[in-house]
DRENDRENVEX-800913 format. One record per residue: x, y, z of N, C-alpha, C in turn; residue in three letters; residue number from 1. Coordinates in nm, 3 decimals, decimal comma. Example, Ala and Ser with C-alpha at 12.3 -4.5 7.8 and 13.67 -1.06 7.14 Angstrom:
<rs>
    n_c1    n_c2    n_c3   ca_c1   ca_c2   ca_c3    c_c1    c_c2    c_c3   r   k
   1,319  -0,569   0,780   1,230  -0,450   0,780   1,320  -0,330   0,780 ALA   1
   1,285  -0,225   0,708   1,367  -0,106   0,714   1,290   0,003   0,787 SER   2
</rs>
This chain:
<rs>
    n_c1    n_c2    n_c3   ca_c1   ca_c2   ca_c3    c_c1    c_c2    c_c3   r   k
   0,121  -0,104  -0,018  -0,017   0,006  -0,010   0,047   0,094   0,017 UNK   1
   0,060   0,237  -0,032   0,093   0,336  -0,059   0,128   0,455   0,074 UNK   2
   0,276   0,489   0,061   0,223   0,608   0,183   0,302   0,720   0,202 UNK   3
   0,296   0,770   0,285   0,317   0,921   0,318   0,282   0,989   0,207 UNK   4
   0,361   1,112   0,173   0,332   1,177  -0,006   0,262   1,155  -0,117 UNK   5
   0,265   0,963  -0,113   0,253   0,928  -0,242   0,100   0,876  -0,205 UNK   6
   0,080   0,939  -0,072  -0,079   0,874  -0,061  -0,149   1,034  -0,147 UNK   7
  -0,091   1,121  -0,095  -0,148   1,226  -0,030  -0,181   1,302  -0,165 UNK   8
  -0,091   1,261  -0,269  -0,047   1,262  -0,410  -0,183   1,191  -0,492 UNK   9
  -0,217   1,048  -0,423  -0,374   0,993  -0,480  -0,455   1,037  -0,365 UNK  10
  -0,423   1,150  -0,286  -0,601   1,212  -0,242  -0,603   1,287  -0,322 UNK  11
  -0,530   1,356  -0,387  -0,566   1,502  -0,513  -0,618   1,509  -0,573 UNK  12
  -0,526   1,357  -0,653  -0,604   1,281  -0,782  -0,745   1,247  -0,800 UNK  13
  -0,763   1,148  -0,671  -0,955   1,123  -0,672  -1,004   1,274  -0,603 UNK  14
  -0,975   1,340  -0,564  -1,028   1,467  -0,555  -1,034   1,560  -0,731 UNK  15
  -0,952   1,538  -0,773  -0,989   1,659  -0,906  -0,944   1,530  -1,040 UNK  16
  -1,038   1,430  -1,057  -1,030   1,399  -1,214  -1,061   1,455  -1,336 UNK  17
  -1,017   1,477  -1,416  -0,924   1,586  -1,544  -1,114   1,507  -1,612 UNK  18
  -1,137   1,402  -1,563  -1,226   1,263  -1,709  -1,357   1,397  -1,658 UNK  19
  -1,425   1,484  -1,530  -1,517   1,452  -1,433  -1,577   1,652  -1,496 UNK  20
  -1,703   1,681  -1,461  -1,670   1,833  -1,428  -1,661   1,913  -1,312 UNK  21
  -1,576   2,056  -1,283  -1,550   2,055  -1,203  -1,687   2,069  -1,100 UNK  22
  -1,724   2,078  -0,987  -1,798   2,133  -0,908  -1,778   2,198  -0,831 UNK  23
  -1,859   2,282  -0,793  -1,833   2,446  -0,680  -1,762   2,346  -0,534 UNK  24
  -1,652   2,448  -0,497  -1,657   2,375  -0,325  -1,763   2,405  -0,210 UNK  25
  -1,765   2,475  -0,223  -1,844   2,555  -0,191  -2,032   2,482  -0,160 UNK  26
  -2,057   2,396  -0,046  -2,154   2,353  -0,083  -2,255   2,374   0,003 UNK  27
  -2,383   2,425  -0,075  -2,479   2,382   0,081  -2,524   2,340   0,206 UNK  28
  -2,458   2,363   0,331  -2,442   2,308   0,421  -2,600   2,165   0,424 UNK  29
  -2,749   2,266   0,451  -2,837   2,187   0,416  -2,831   2,062   0,340 UNK  30
  -2,780   2,065   0,155  -2,790   1,984   0,118  -2,702   1,885   0,202 UNK  31
  -2,579   1,863   0,209  -2,516   1,739   0,272  -2,577   1,689   0,417 UNK  32
  -2,668   1,749   0,419  -2,747   1,674   0,556  -2,775   1,515   0,539 UNK  33
  -2,802   1,479   0,398  -2,798   1,393   0,412  -2,710   1,256   0,408 UNK  34
  -2,649   1,339   0,358  -2,458   1,318   0,350  -2,423   1,243   0,493 UNK  35
  -2,451   1,316   0,576  -2,390   1,331   0,705  -2,505   1,237   0,792 UNK  36
  -2,631   1,187   0,731  -2,643   1,136   0,839  -2,602   0,970   0,807 UNK  37
  -2,544   0,993   0,691  -2,510   0,836   0,652  -2,368   0,753   0,704 UNK  38
  -2,323   0,930   0,691  -2,150   0,882   0,756  -2,201   0,861   0,908 UNK  39
  -2,263   0,888   1,012  -2,274   0,877   1,136  -2,353   0,784   1,112 UNK  40
  -2,442   0,677   1,013  -2,508   0,555   1,042  -2,350   0,491   0,999 UNK  41
  -2,241   0,502   0,933  -2,151   0,419   0,888  -2,040   0,397   1,028 UNK  42
  -2,087   0,529   1,075  -1,969   0,514   1,185  -1,979   0,460   1,318 UNK  43
  -2,158   0,453   1,352  -2,168   0,390   1,434  -2,247   0,214   1,428 UNK  44
  -2,251   0,178   1,305  -2,190   0,045   1,225  -2,065  -0,006   1,235 UNK  45
  -1,982   0,042   1,205  -1,800   0,032   1,247  -1,789   0,029   1,423 UNK  46
  -1,854   0,101   1,461  -1,856   0,155   1,646  -1,882   0,013   1,698 UNK  47
  -2,007  -0,031   1,677  -2,088  -0,161   1,697  -1,976  -0,298   1,703 UNK  48
  -1,891  -0,271   1,598  -1,792  -0,433   1,552  -1,714  -0,332   1,709 UNK  49
  -1,631  -0,256   1,687  -1,517  -0,155   1,824  -1,549  -0,240   1,912 UNK  50
  -1,684  -0,259   1,958  -1,707  -0,197   2,112  -1,754  -0,362   2,134 UNK  51
  -1,832  -0,470   2,069  -1,829  -0,610   2,011  -1,652  -0,698   2,103 UNK  52
  -1,646  -0,650   2,023  -1,446  -0,723   2,000  -1,376  -0,677   2,101 UNK  53
  -1,455  -0,551   2,140  -1,361  -0,524   2,323  -1,391  -0,639   2,421 UNK  54
  -1,434  -0,688   2,343  -1,443  -0,852   2,526  -1,326  -0,916   2,500 UNK  55
  -1,236  -0,968   2,345  -1,196  -1,064   2,360  -1,076  -1,018   2,288 UNK  56
  -0,934  -0,923   2,331  -0,869  -0,839   2,278  -0,829  -0,948   2,205 UNK  57
  -0,758  -1,041   2,316  -0,646  -1,104   2,348  -0,683  -1,187   2,202 UNK  58
  -0,788  -1,238   2,148  -0,860  -1,337   2,076  -0,780  -1,233   1,932 UNK  59
  -0,782  -1,102   1,920  -0,814  -1,081   1,809  -0,666  -1,077   1,715 UNK  60
  -0,675  -1,147   1,566  -0,568  -1,123   1,491  -0,496  -0,994   1,493 UNK  61
  -0,379  -0,990   1,494  -0,319  -0,872   1,462  -0,191  -0,888   1,428 UNK  62
  -0,144  -0,775   1,265  -0,075  -0,831   1,131   0,022  -0,632   1,210 UNK  63
   0,121  -0,688   1,204   0,222  -0,580   1,178   0,280  -0,486   1,110 UNK  64
   0,222  -0,366   1,002   0,199  -0,335   0,914   0,359  -0,267   0,846 UNK  65
   0,384  -0,179   0,998   0,546  -0,138   0,989   0,615  -0,192   1,156 UNK  66
   0,708  -0,118   1,145   0,777  -0,151   1,306   0,653  -0,074   1,365 UNK  67
   0,597  -0,109   1,495   0,493  -0,089   1,606   0,372   0,022   1,504 UNK  68
   0,396  -0,007   1,364   0,239  -0,019   1,325   0,156  -0,107   1,312 UNK  69
   0,089  -0,138   1,394   0,022  -0,226   1,387  -0,181  -0,177   1,301 UNK  70
  -0,194  -0,311   1,193  -0,367  -0,313   1,177  -0,447  -0,499   1,245 UNK  71
  -0,528  -0,438   1,291  -0,621  -0,579   1,342  -0,742  -0,572   1,277 UNK  72
  -0,763  -0,689   1,253  -0,893  -0,784   1,195  -0,999  -0,651   1,283 UNK  73
  -1,029  -0,650   1,376  -1,124  -0,573   1,378  -1,096  -0,387   1,305 UNK  74
  -1,007  -0,372   1,268  -0,933  -0,234   1,157  -1,021  -0,288   1,080 UNK  75
  -0,986  -0,392   1,011  -1,034  -0,447   0,880  -1,176  -0,434   0,864 UNK  76
  -1,280  -0,498   1,001  -1,386  -0,508   0,914  -1,445  -0,393   0,978 UNK  77
  -1,444  -0,302   1,088  -1,443  -0,215   1,068  -1,469  -0,123   0,981 UNK  78
  -1,372  -0,140   0,913  -1,378  -0,003   0,737  -1,438  -0,044   0,655 UNK  79
  -1,444  -0,231   0,582  -1,541  -0,288   0,544  -1,719  -0,248   0,540 UNK  80
  -1,730  -0,220   0,732  -1,873  -0,212   0,697  -1,913  -0,085   0,682 UNK  81
  -1,846   0,007   0,770  -1,809   0,188   0,717  -1,840   0,168   0,538 UNK  82
  -1,792   0,073   0,432  -1,769   0,106   0,308  -1,864   0,044   0,256 UNK  83
  -1,917  -0,018   0,312  -2,054  -0,112   0,250  -2,164   0,009   0,298 UNK  84
  -2,214   0,081   0,396  -2,311   0,141   0,371  -2,313   0,261   0,340 UNK  85
  -2,140   0,335   0,279  -2,159   0,422   0,216  -2,172   0,411   0,087 UNK  86
  -2,095   0,296   0,031  -2,162   0,229  -0,113  -2,303   0,222  -0,145 UNK  87
  -2,399   0,140  -0,038  -2,559   0,154  -0,079  -2,611   0,301  -0,140 UNK  88
  -2,559   0,445  -0,058  -2,608   0,578  -0,108  -2,534   0,631  -0,228 UNK  89
  -2,402   0,568  -0,217  -2,296   0,704  -0,268  -2,260   0,547  -0,322 UNK  90
  -2,233   0,498  -0,423  -2,175   0,342  -0,487  -2,102   0,454  -0,626 UNK  91
  -2,124   0,553  -0,626  -1,952   0,578  -0,768  -1,861   0,737  -0,680 UNK  92
  -1,908   0,678  -0,543  -1,725   0,816  -0,497  -1,657   0,727  -0,459 UNK  93
  -1,546   0,769  -0,446  -1,415   0,739  -0,456  -1,406   0,745  -0,290 UNK  94
  -1,317   0,589  -0,272  -1,271   0,593  -0,122  -1,121   0,631  -0,094 UNK  95
  -1,124   0,633  -0,017  -0,939   0,623   0,046  -0,976   0,641   0,168 UNK  96
  -0,948   0,475   0,250  -0,965   0,428   0,321  -0,784   0,390   0,403 UNK  97
  -0,786   0,424   0,530  -0,649   0,394   0,633  -0,630   0,238   0,597 UNK  98
  -0,670   0,130   0,628  -0,633  -0,031   0,539  -0,626  -0,055   0,435 UNK  99
  -0,733  -0,032   0,355  -0,796  -0,060   0,198  -0,738   0,024   0,067 UNK 100
  -0,708   0,132   0,116  -0,620   0,169   0,056  -0,771   0,268  -0,070 UNK 101
  -0,684   0,259  -0,159  -0,759   0,382  -0,240  -0,781   0,294  -0,342 UNK 102
  -0,977   0,362  -0,357  -1,081   0,299  -0,469  -1,150   0,369  -0,502 UNK 103
  -1,180   0,372  -0,642  -1,228   0,447  -0,703  -1,201   0,539  -0,760 UNK 104
  -1,246   0,683  -0,876  -1,220   0,757  -0,891  -1,367   0,859  -0,909 UNK 105
  -1,325   0,980  -0,866  -1,435   1,059  -0,828  -1,432   1,228  -0,809 UNK 106
  -1,499   1,289  -0,790  -1,486   1,437  -0,743  -1,440   1,424  -0,584 UNK 107
  -1,569   1,304  -0,596  -1,630   1,340  -0,410  -1,519   1,258  -0,369 UNK 108
  -1,456   1,227  -0,261  -1,350   1,100  -0,160  -1,415   1,095  -0,044 UNK 109
  -1,505   0,958   0,005  -1,483   0,926   0,136  -1,341   0,879   0,169 UNK 110
  -1,242   0,927   0,315  -1,198   0,928   0,363  -1,163   0,906   0,554 UNK 111
  -1,133   0,774   0,571  -1,221   0,675   0,591  -1,077   0,618   0,768 UNK 112
  -1,119   0,669   0,868  -1,000   0,586   0,996  -1,119   0,494   1,058 UNK 113
  -1,128   0,355   1,085  -1,199   0,294   1,112  -1,198   0,270   1,268 UNK 114
  -1,047   0,296   1,327  -1,009   0,300   1,461  -0,876   0,424   1,450 UNK 115
  -0,929   0,532   1,489  -0,787   0,571   1,511  -0,776   0,590   1,712 UNK 116
  -0,627   0,497   1,644  -0,636   0,512   1,843  -0,640   0,368   1,851 UNK 117
  -0,571   0,283   1,705  -0,560   0,154   1,711  -0,433   0,082   1,888 UNK 118
  -0,359   0,133   1,907  -0,278   0,074   1,981  -0,377   0,121   2,169 UNK 119
  -0,408   0,210   2,139  -0,480   0,250   2,230  -0,579   0,114   2,320 UNK 120
  -0,680   0,098   2,201  -0,767  -0,007   2,141  -0,756  -0,172   2,173 UNK 121
  -0,623  -0,203   2,134  -0,506  -0,331   2,137  -0,507  -0,365   2,241 UNK 122
  -0,480  -0,218   2,374  -0,462  -0,278   2,465  -0,521  -0,229   2,574 UNK 123
  -0,647  -0,190   2,504  -0,812  -0,178   2,634  -0,789  -0,016   2,716 UNK 124
  -0,697   0,050   2,650  -0,660   0,191   2,693  -0,861   0,263   2,598 UNK 125
  -0,879   0,315   2,748  -1,054   0,385   2,655  -1,026   0,433   2,601 UNK 126
  -0,966   0,461   2,480  -0,990   0,627   2,378  -0,923   0,587   2,266 UNK 127
  -1,031   0,648   2,211  -0,991   0,613   1,998  -1,162   0,643   1,981 UNK 128
  -1,156   0,633   1,850  -1,286   0,649   1,785  -1,266   0,583   1,633 UNK 129
  -1,385   0,644   1,531  -1,416   0,636   1,423  -1,412   0,761   1,341 UNK 130
  -1,342   0,772   1,268  -1,299   0,922   1,217  -1,364   0,872   1,010 UNK 131
  -1,453   0,962   1,022  -1,476   0,936   0,860  -1,545   1,105   0,794 UNK 132
  -1,450   1,122   0,658  -1,524   1,302   0,605  -1,527   1,299   0,502 UNK 133
  -1,649   1,337   0,427  -1,643   1,351   0,253  -1,528   1,522   0,215 UNK 134
  -1,423   1,448   0,136  -1,402   1,598   0,056  -1,408   1,597  -0,081 UNK 135
  -1,428   1,701  -0,130  -1,482   1,768  -0,252  -1,356   1,865  -0,347 UNK 136
  -1,352   1,879  -0,410  -1,156   1,911  -0,457  -1,065   1,973  -0,354 UNK 137
  -1,059   1,874  -0,247  -0,970   1,838  -0,176  -0,995   1,899  -0,072 UNK 138
  -1,080   2,006  -0,004  -1,152   2,030   0,138  -1,288   2,000   0,168 UNK 139
  -1,229   1,932   0,264  -1,346   1,820   0,326  -1,458   1,895   0,345 UNK 140
  -1,595   1,879   0,309  -1,704   1,937   0,325  -1,844   1,866   0,440 UNK 141
  -1,777   1,783   0,464  -1,820   1,705   0,619  -1,764   1,643   0,683 UNK 142
  -1,773   1,571   0,842  -1,702   1,473   0,918  -1,770   1,508   1,034 UNK 143
  -1,698   1,370   1,054  -1,804   1,284   1,133  -1,623   1,238   1,254 UNK 144
  -1,650   1,189   1,352  -1,574   1,197   1,478  -1,613   1,098   1,579 UNK 145
  -1,623   1,008   1,588  -1,685   0,903   1,685  -1,673   0,874   1,778 UNK 146
  -1,673   0,924   1,945  -1,610   0,794   2,018  -1,729   0,732   2,072 UNK 147
  -1,750   0,567   2,062  -1,846   0,502   2,137  -1,843   0,484   2,274 UNK 148
  -1,710   0,472   2,335  -1,751   0,472   2,488  -1,808   0,567   2,572 UNK 149
  -1,790   0,684   2,522  -1,810   0,832   2,580  -1,971   0,845   2,471 UNK 150
  -1,983   0,831   2,400  -2,127   0,823   2,356  -2,090   0,977   2,295 UNK 151
  -1,986   0,991   2,239  -2,019   1,132   2,236  -1,937   1,162   2,045 UNK 152
  -2,039   1,226   1,962  -2,097   1,238   1,854  -2,048   1,373   1,831 UNK 153
  -1,941   1,390   1,733  -1,868   1,468   1,684  -1,849   1,512   1,539 UNK 154
  -1,994   1,626   1,442  -1,995   1,666   1,352  -1,932   1,784   1,308 UNK 155
  -1,948   1,750   1,173  -1,944   1,955   1,111  -1,994   1,911   0,955 UNK 156
  -2,041   2,045   0,894  -2,044   2,072   0,805  -1,980   2,196   0,712 UNK 157
  -1,954   2,195   0,609  -1,849   2,289   0,559  -1,954   2,433   0,567 UNK 158
  -1,944   2,530   0,624  -2,051   2,638   0,632  -2,194   2,593   0,760 UNK 159
  -2,162   2,526   0,784  -2,240   2,491   0,872  -2,239   2,494   1,050 UNK 160
  -2,160   2,453   1,020  -2,088   2,516   1,189  -2,023   2,344   1,265 UNK 161
  -1,970   2,343   1,316  -1,968   2,181   1,442  -2,014   2,131   1,568 UNK 162
  -2,040   2,020   1,522  -2,170   2,007   1,688  -2,111   1,889   1,729 UNK 163
  -2,157   1,892   1,894  -2,078   1,784   1,979  -2,231   1,672   2,046 UNK 164
  -2,264   1,600   1,980  -2,438   1,469   1,977  -2,542   1,667   1,988 UNK 165
  -2,554   1,743   1,842  -2,675   1,841   1,893  -2,638   1,975   1,887 UNK 166
  -2,512   1,934   1,960  -2,512   2,105   2,061  -2,354   2,130   1,968 UNK 167
  -2,385   2,285   1,948  -2,306   2,356   1,880  -2,203   2,393   1,983 UNK 168
  -2,088   2,340   1,906  -1,903   2,431   1,967  -1,817   2,543   1,941 UNK 169
  -1,722   2,563   2,057  -1,654   2,644   1,959  -1,508   2,647   2,025 UNK 170
  -1,393   2,661   1,914  -1,300   2,635   2,050  -1,261   2,719   2,115 UNK 171
  -1,207   2,679   2,171  -1,212   2,775   2,347  -1,090   2,968   2,262 UNK 172
  -1,128   3,073   2,401  -1,106   3,156   2,373  -0,988   3,261   2,385 UNK 173
  -0,870   3,154   2,435  -0,768   3,155   2,515  -0,712   3,265   2,409 UNK 174
  -0,633   3,384   2,478  -0,504   3,482   2,392  -0,469   3,477   2,392 UNK 175
  -0,338   3,363   2,463  -0,160   3,297   2,408  -0,160   3,211   2,469 UNK 176
  -0,061   3,149   2,521  -0,001   2,960   2,535   0,047   3,025   2,675 UNK 177
   0,003   3,158   2,787   0,025   3,071   2,907  -0,111   3,043   2,926 UNK 178
  -0,093   2,931   3,026  -0,204   2,885   3,089  -0,288   2,807   2,975 UNK 179
  -0,218   2,761   2,893  -0,288   2,684   2,761  -0,277   2,552   2,797 UNK 180
  -0,358   2,466   2,764  -0,337   2,289   2,765  -0,372   2,273   2,608 UNK 181
  -0,242   2,156   2,564  -0,194   2,154   2,484  -0,191   1,979   2,414 UNK 182
  -0,212   1,957   2,300  -0,164   1,844   2,334  -0,096   1,792   2,174 UNK 183
  -0,010   1,657   2,183   0,026   1,669   2,071   0,060   1,524   2,032 UNK 184
   0,183   1,456   1,980   0,158   1,296   1,917   0,310   1,268   1,870 UNK 185
   0,367   1,146   1,908   0,495   1,153   1,928   0,477   0,998   1,780 UNK 186
   0,459   1,019   1,741   0,430   0,822   1,631   0,554   0,843   1,591 UNK 187
   0,602   0,721   1,585   0,738   0,662   1,598   0,820   0,673   1,452 UNK 188
   0,734   0,727   1,386   0,821   0,771   1,220   0,890   0,858   1,247 UNK 189
   0,809   0,952   1,291   0,881   1,064   1,289   0,948   1,078   1,448 UNK 190
   1,056   0,983   1,446   1,135   1,002   1,574   1,257   1,051   1,526 UNK 191
   1,247   1,124   1,401   1,395   1,154   1,360   1,365   1,275   1,375 UNK 192
   1,275   1,371   1,433   1,265   1,464   1,464   1,202   1,455   1,646 UNK 193
   1,243   1,350   1,712   1,246   1,390   1,826   1,313   1,481   1,872 UNK 194
   1,432   1,508   1,887   1,507   1,634   1,934   1,456   1,778   1,942 UNK 195
   1,419   1,772   1,793   1,341   1,943   1,842   1,210   1,952   1,792 UNK 196
   1,162   1,826   1,886   0,960   1,816   1,933   1,023   1,797   2,001 UNK 197
   1,108   1,781   2,100   1,160   1,802   2,261   1,181   1,950   2,278 UNK 198
   1,220   1,961   2,190   1,294   2,156   2,253   1,165   2,233   2,247 UNK 199
   1,093   2,241   2,129   0,998   2,256   2,127   0,889   2,292   2,293 UNK 200
   0,838   2,143   2,290   0,802   2,129   2,433   0,806   2,163   2,560 UNK 201
   0,973   2,123   2,552   1,026   2,218   2,660   1,030   2,364   2,645 UNK 202
   1,067   2,438   2,577   1,020   2,581   2,517   0,885   2,607   2,595 UNK 203
   0,724   2,559   2,509   0,641   2,565   2,536   0,568   2,556   2,722 UNK 204
   0,671   2,464   2,787   0,654   2,457   2,890   0,755   2,514   3,005 UNK 205
   0,822   2,614   2,957   0,947   2,745   3,068   0,838   2,783   3,107 UNK 206
   0,909   2,902   3,163   0,805   3,018   3,208   0,885   3,062   3,176 UNK 207
   0,858   3,068   3,093   0,911   3,236   3,018   0,743   3,228   2,940 UNK 208
   0,705   3,101   2,890   0,603   3,078   2,802   0,513   3,051   2,939 UNK 209
   0,495   2,952   2,989   0,405   2,875   3,104   0,275   2,824   3,030 UNK 210
   0,312   2,706   2,921   0,152   2,664   2,901   0,179   2,580   2,970 UNK 211
   0,019   2,521   3,075  -0,033   2,483   3,190   0,046   2,310   3,173 UNK 212
  -0,039   2,282   3,017   0,052   2,125   3,030   0,044   2,070   2,864 UNK 213
   0,058   1,949   2,960   0,035   1,895   2,719   0,042   1,736   2,776 UNK 214
  -0,067   1,770   2,685  -0,080   1,617   2,690  -0,060   1,511   2,513 UNK 215
  -0,069   1,400   2,531  -0,061   1,296   2,468  -0,119   1,201   2,407 UNK 216
  -0,287   1,160   2,363  -0,382   1,103   2,379  -0,310   0,977   2,259 UNK 217
  -0,295   0,938   2,126  -0,320   0,811   2,107  -0,372   0,849   2,011 UNK 218
  -0,524   0,949   1,975  -0,622   1,000   1,849  -0,587   1,137   1,842 UNK 219
  -0,547   1,132   1,719  -0,518   1,293   1,672  -0,685   1,320   1,611 UNK 220
  -0,713   1,258   1,524  -0,880   1,255   1,540  -0,911   1,327   1,649 UNK 221
  -0,951   1,240   1,803  -1,013   1,327   1,908  -0,954   1,438   1,957 UNK 222
  -0,781   1,446   1,963  -0,761   1,608   1,989  -0,813   1,655   1,875 UNK 223
  -0,818   1,671   1,768  -0,820   1,738   1,683  -0,963   1,780   1,752 UNK 224
  -1,112   1,702   1,750  -1,249   1,706   1,769  -1,236   1,771   1,907 UNK 225
  -1,101   1,733   1,947  -1,158   1,829   2,178  -1,055   1,972   2,139 UNK 226
  -0,976   2,021   2,050  -0,961   2,167   2,035  -1,098   2,238   2,031 UNK 227
  -1,161   2,170   1,880  -1,308   2,244   1,809  -1,419   2,256   1,948 UNK 228
  -1,399   2,138   2,063  -1,509   2,207   2,129  -1,425   2,235   2,274 UNK 229
  -1,335   2,335   2,235  -1,256   2,387   2,366  -1,217   2,301   2,488 UNK 230
  -1,195   2,168   2,488  -1,144   2,123   2,560  -0,943   2,112   2,650 UNK 231
  -0,967   2,095   2,496  -0,816   2,178   2,411  -0,788   2,271   2,319 UNK 232
  -0,664   2,352   2,409  -0,635   2,495   2,370  -0,570   2,478   2,234 UNK 233
  -0,468   2,375   2,159  -0,375   2,371   2,045  -0,417   2,257   2,097 UNK 234
  -0,359   2,261   1,954  -0,287   2,084   1,929  -0,212   2,106   1,785 UNK 235
  -0,043   1,995   1,745   0,101   1,980   1,714   0,083   1,903   1,681 UNK 236
   0,166   1,844   1,511   0,164   1,716   1,551   0,211   1,684   1,392 UNK 237
   0,347   1,582   1,362   0,394   1,538   1,271   0,363   1,453   1,262 UNK 238
   0,361   1,446   1,084   0,376   1,325   0,997   0,190   1,238   0,980 UNK 239
   0,161   1,332   1,023   0,000   1,271   1,025  -0,027   1,192   0,843 UNK 240
  -0,135   1,133   0,883  -0,144   1,072   0,723  -0,287   1,147   0,683 UNK 241
  -0,390   1,153   0,534  -0,525   1,232   0,544  -0,572   1,165   0,613 UNK 242
  -0,606   1,056   0,614  -0,755   1,006   0,684  -0,716   1,025   0,858 UNK 243
  -0,634   1,087   0,856  -0,591   1,101   1,035  -0,640   1,250   1,078 UNK 244
  -0,659   1,335   0,962  -0,713   1,476   0,932  -0,856   1,539   0,900 UNK 245
  -0,817   1,432   0,862  -0,981   1,515   0,764  -1,125   1,513   0,774 UNK 246
  -1,149   1,482   0,883  -1,268   1,529   0,964  -1,217   1,680   1,024 UNK 247
  -1,124   1,579   1,156  -1,078   1,717   1,223  -1,063   1,858   1,236 UNK 248
  -1,028   1,852   1,166  -0,946   1,960   1,060  -1,104   2,049   1,009 UNK 249
  -1,177   2,019   0,972  -1,303   2,056   0,992  -1,385   2,096   1,086 UNK 250
  -1,370   2,027   1,109  -1,488   1,988   1,340  -1,381   2,171   1,317 UNK 251
  -1,251   2,156   1,328  -1,157   2,344   1,416  -1,224   2,415   1,341 UNK 252
  -1,180   2,390   1,224  -1,316   2,500   1,158  -1,376   2,547   1,188 UNK 253
  -1,458   2,531   1,156  -1,669   2,498   1,192  -1,650   2,543   1,301 UNK 254
  -1,487   2,532   1,374  -1,627   2,582   1,570  -1,552   2,696   1,577 UNK 255
  -1,511   2,800   1,461  -1,411   2,890   1,469  -1,247   2,921   1,465 UNK 256
  -1,241   2,824   1,451  -1,053   2,805   1,457  -0,966   2,754   1,322 UNK 257
  -0,857   2,746   1,323  -0,805   2,779   1,171  -0,678   2,591   1,184 UNK 258
  -0,615   2,549   1,109  -0,536   2,490   1,087  -0,412   2,535   0,956 UNK 259
  -0,305   2,467   1,016  -0,171   2,532   0,909  -0,120   2,446   0,921 UNK 260
   0,034   2,432   0,857   0,111   2,377   0,898   0,276   2,433   0,974 UNK 261
   0,350   2,355   1,039   0,463   2,402   1,078   0,495   2,558   1,100 UNK 262
   0,504   2,594   1,011   0,524   2,755   0,920   0,394   2,899   0,944 UNK 263
   0,287   2,852   0,966   0,163   2,880   0,945   0,098   2,952   0,785 UNK 264
   0,128   2,782   0,722   0,106   2,829   0,571  -0,005   2,669   0,595 UNK 265
  -0,047   2,701   0,454  -0,140   2,597   0,397  -0,135   2,427   0,346 UNK 266
   0,009   2,416   0,351   0,064   2,312   0,336   0,022   2,162   0,410 UNK 267
  -0,085   2,153   0,528  -0,070   2,049   0,636  -0,085   1,930   0,580 UNK 268
  -0,185   1,880   0,486  -0,242   1,769   0,413  -0,123   1,727   0,354 UNK 269
  -0,040   1,852   0,263   0,047   1,750   0,205   0,134   1,708   0,247 UNK 270
   0,195   1,830   0,433   0,309   1,763   0,472   0,299   1,697   0,615 UNK 271
   0,156   1,681   0,589   0,111   1,572   0,726   0,152   1,684   0,906 UNK 272
   0,210   1,797   0,851   0,195   1,840   1,008   0,152   1,915   1,018 UNK 273
   0,046   1,877   1,119  -0,072   2,044   1,155  -0,038   2,104   1,277 UNK 274
  -0,096   2,248   1,306  -0,167   2,324   1,396  -0,208   2,356   1,445 UNK 275
  -0,341   2,341   1,511  -0,476   2,400   1,532  -0,554   2,453   1,681 UNK 276
  -0,634   2,480   1,630  -0,632   2,618   1,737  -0,693   2,712   1,747 UNK 277
  -0,713   2,808   1,796  -0,805   3,000   1,738  -0,690   3,063   1,698 UNK 278
  -0,676   3,126   1,662  -0,600   3,246   1,523  -0,478   3,262   1,651 UNK 279
  -0,468   3,320   1,767  -0,449   3,381   1,850  -0,288   3,257   1,887 UNK 280
  -0,345   3,115   1,948  -0,298   3,005   2,037  -0,197   3,013   1,865 UNK 281
  -0,278   3,012   1,730  -0,179   2,882   1,678  -0,088   2,945   1,639 UNK 282
  -0,083   3,097   1,642  -0,021   3,110   1,578   0,085   3,172   1,716 UNK 283
   0,049   3,175   1,829   0,180   3,135   1,924   0,235   2,999   1,967 UNK 284
   0,165   2,924   1,857   0,246   2,773   1,882   0,311   2,809   1,776 UNK 285
   0,338   2,841   1,691   0,385   2,848   1,536   0,493   2,917   1,597 UNK 286
   0,512   3,027   1,666   0,627   3,156   1,683   0,662   3,072   1,808 UNK 287
   0,645   2,973   1,887   0,727   2,934   2,026   0,777   2,819   1,891 UNK 288
   0,708   2,727   1,786   0,767   2,605   1,743   0,935   2,657   1,596 UNK 289
   0,885   2,775   1,594   0,981   2,794   1,436   1,088   2,784   1,521 UNK 290
   1,216   2,826   1,578   1,354   2,864   1,583   1,414   2,682   1,614 UNK 291
   1,284   2,632   1,603   1,347   2,493   1,665   1,306   2,351   1,522 UNK 292
   1,271   2,449   1,441   1,235   2,349   1,280   1,328   2,343   1,215 UNK 293
   1,330   2,212   1,195   1,435   2,152   1,045   1,372   2,205   0,948 UNK 294
   1,455   2,181   0,843   1,372   2,169   0,761   1,315   2,076   0,691 UNK 295
   1,248   1,969   0,729   1,263   1,858   0,674   1,073   1,921   0,751 UNK 296
   1,103   1,997   0,820   0,948   1,984   0,963   0,890   2,144   0,863 UNK 297
   0,970   2,213   0,787   0,870   2,380   0,731   0,791   2,270   0,576 UNK 298
</rs>
């Protein structure tokens, strides 16, 4: 299966086929409600599989895709259930899923992570979710992040706002990093950047900046959902895949926040490096990180 930049190129290719007429980037939020309902149904169906299999974690077959990168039979079953639900209503749409890769071509792509937080799930840590987004011409137009253990359903449509269980959510209104609660991730694939990332964390936690604390949860989609709902003030991570952030970045933006790459630009999907929060917190995070950026992180 293609990984890294190849996947991002494939996602862009799926979103912009030459053979089909271009459609408007901005879709009326009301028109997206039926598609959102289907995505929610698919997420709940996948979550039923995840919860049912939790009773016998030791019996779940697990394969190692790469060093410290695991996929379980549950990931594949949940993904197949999501795709089955989506195909019933949208048989012509393209798919980009973590386990099965890219399927089909079209100007609309469903980006799926059937189990974000696989390591947590397989170890019995109660923090994981299902993430589904629909992307049109490279931009998410609807997103679902579902945490079945807490019965928390985060949803967003482009131009229609972000919600947690039908309650509208907003990013926190913090004005700077002082007292902020942030989150990050340290994926094994990015260990070559460990010194730079630890230096960033050290500066943010210093008496000069005085961030209150930094969390590392193991689920990028939930981290972004928590930023959107104001539980976290900000989040940054390196080397994410499209399915890790597609739904979450729409949640953040529709909740009044912003997402950027580590330089403040718009290349976070291409690079996989993302900073999220309200505008002031994001700018402050980027300024704090800037002295430690390596050329490969820009």
